[in-house]
N, C-alpha and C positions, 0 to 999 in steps of 0.2 A: 390108115396112113401106115407107108411102109419104113420103116427103119433101113435105109439102106448104108450099108459102110463098108467098102472098098481098100484097096491100097494102102491108096491117098486121098485126101479131100483138101476144101477152104473153106477156114474159118474166117469169117466177117469181124472184121471187131470195131466200134463206133469210138473215136480219140478227139474230143473237142464236137468239130462238127466236122471232120473226115473219116472217114469209114478205111480200113487199110485191111486186103485182101492176104491171109497168111495163109502157105501154101506147105499140107505137112505129109508126111508117111502116117500111120499106121503106128503104134507101139508097136514092140515085140509086148510075148505076154507076162514075161521074164521081166521088162523095163518094167510093164503096168503092177504087177506085185510088188519090186522093187521100190516104184514110187510112192506106193500105198503103206508099207512098214514104215519108211519115213517118216510117215505123216502120222503115225498114230500117236498119241498123247503120252507123254511117257514120264514128262518130267517139270516144270512150271509152263506159266501160259507163255512167254516172250520167250522159253527153249522151244518149244513145242509151233510159233510160229515162225517162227525163223529157218527149223528144219524144213515143214511144209513150202513155206517161199522157196526155196534151197532145192528143194524136190523137186516141184514145180518148174524151176528153170532150169534145174537138168531133161527135165525129160523135153520140153517145150524148145532148146536148142539141140536136143537128137535128134527131135522129129522133125524140126521147121524143114523146108526143104528150100523155099521162096516167100517173096511176099510178091504183092500184083505191079504188074508191070505199072510205073508212074505213079505209085502207091508212097511211095516212104526213099527218101534221099537221108542216107546219114553224112556227115561231115560233108555236105556234096556229091558224094557220090550215088549213086542210083544201086539199092537193090538188085540183084540182078536179075535177069528174065527166065524165061521157063529152058530149062534144060542148061541152061549158063550154070558155068563156074568162075567163082569171082571166089577168091581165099582171102579171110583175115572176116570177110561179113559176118559171120555170126558173133564174133569177135567184139566187133562194133555195134551189132546190136543187141549184146547182153551188157556195153557198157553203156549206150547212149541211149538205149527203151528197154529197162529189162524186164519189163510188165506185161510188151508182148508177149517174149516166151512164157513169161511166169502164167499170162492169162491165157494161151494156148494147153500148155501141160496141164494146169488145172483143167478144161478144157477135155485134156483125154484119159487124164485121171479119175471122171469128177463117177462116184454112185447115183445110177439112176433113182431121181429124187421121187419118187411115188411108189413104194411097192402095195397094192393088195391082194388080201385075198381070196380067192376066187375065181370068178368068174365074169365077164360083159353083166353089164346090168340090161335086162331085156327089155 
């Protein structure tokens, strides 16, 4: 299996019985590092969790470029289609469904889950 990383991507999120396709641009190296630094433990559990959630929200909002056509309406207005600009939709996304950009930020700043020393098993 090959991990293919391009400049853009699409994350599929399941919300209840619905699936939302979230389009995004890959974060710049500095954006990932800043997010990881913000998420490092340095206080009480509540402060650490709050800082991590805000860091994920910020990164998710910075990188989200759209939502699949017909996948999401906020206050009766559909999300912008591919290549379409609609002012204020990111603000509406953050206000009405912050879990979507938080999930995207978490996905984009997640550390690989398994690290193994040595090579592949023969």
